[in-house]
C-alpha positions as CSV (number, residue, x, y, z in Angstrom):
1,X,-9.0,27.4,-140.5
2,X,-9.1,24.4,-142.9
3,X,-6.5,23.6,-145.4
4,X,-6.9,25.3,-148.8
5,X,-5.7,24.4,-152.3
6,X,-3.9,27.0,-154.6
7,X,-7.3,28.1,-156.0
8,X,-8.3,29.4,-152.6
9,X,-11.1,26.8,-152.2
10,X,-11.1,24.4,-149.3
11,X,-9.3,21.1,-149.9
12,X,-11.7,18.5,-151.3
13,X,-14.1,21.1,-152.7
14,X,-16.0,19.9,-155.8
15,X,-16.9,22.2,-158.7
16,X,-20.6,22.3,-159.4
17,X,-21.9,21.1,-162.8
18,X,-23.5,24.5,-163.5
19,X,-20.2,26.2,-163.0
20,X,-18.4,23.7,-165.2
21,X,-21.1,24.2,-168.0
22,X,-20.5,28.0,-167.7
23,X,-16.8,27.4,-168.1
24,X,-17.3,25.0,-171.1
25,X,-15.7,22.0,-169.4
26,X,-17.9,19.4,-171.1
27,X,-15.5,16.5,-170.8
28,X,-15.4,16.9,-167.0
29,X,-19.2,17.2,-166.9
30,X,-19.6,13.9,-168.9
31,X,-17.4,12.1,-166.3
32,X,-19.6,13.4,-163.4
33,X,-22.8,12.3,-165.1
34,X,-21.8,8.7,-166.0
35,X,-23.9,6.9,-163.3
36,X,-26.3,9.5,-161.9
37,X,-27.9,9.0,-158.5
38,X,-29.0,12.6,-157.9
39,X,-30.4,15.5,-159.9
40,X,-30.4,19.3,-159.3
41,X,-33.8,20.6,-158.2
42,X,-32.8,24.0,-159.7
43,X,-31.2,23.2,-163.1
44,X,-32.2,19.5,-163.5
45,X,-28.6,18.4,-164.1
46,X,-27.8,14.8,-163.1
47,X,-24.7,13.7,-161.2
48,X,-22.8,10.8,-159.7
49,X,-22.6,12.5,-156.3
50,X,-24.7,15.2,-154.5
51,X,-21.6,17.4,-154.0
52,X,-21.5,18.2,-157.7
53,X,-24.9,19.9,-157.6
54,X,-26.3,23.1,-156.1
55,X,-29.6,21.7,-154.9
56,X,-29.4,17.9,-155.0
57,X,-32.3,15.5,-154.8
58,X,-32.3,11.7,-155.1
59,X,-33.4,10.2,-158.4
60,X,-36.4,7.9,-158.1
61,X,-35.7,4.3,-158.8
62,X,-37.3,3.1,-162.1
63,X,-40.6,1.2,-161.7
64,X,-40.3,-2.5,-162.4
65,X,-43.2,-4.0,-164.2
66,X,-44.3,-7.4,-163.1
67,X,-44.9,-9.9,-165.8
């Protein structure tokens, strides 16, 4: 089996933003949402990496208007 941390989770496991919200860890959530590239299709949270979300989907690039 794979290596586990003291918490019993696999090494390298990331906490999901929804779990962090439930636990009231707002500072950690802010750090994970600084430069979002994905959003959760379930709860609509945004994140820097898909591993922080339950059901990640890519954010669409903003449309650039031609002048």
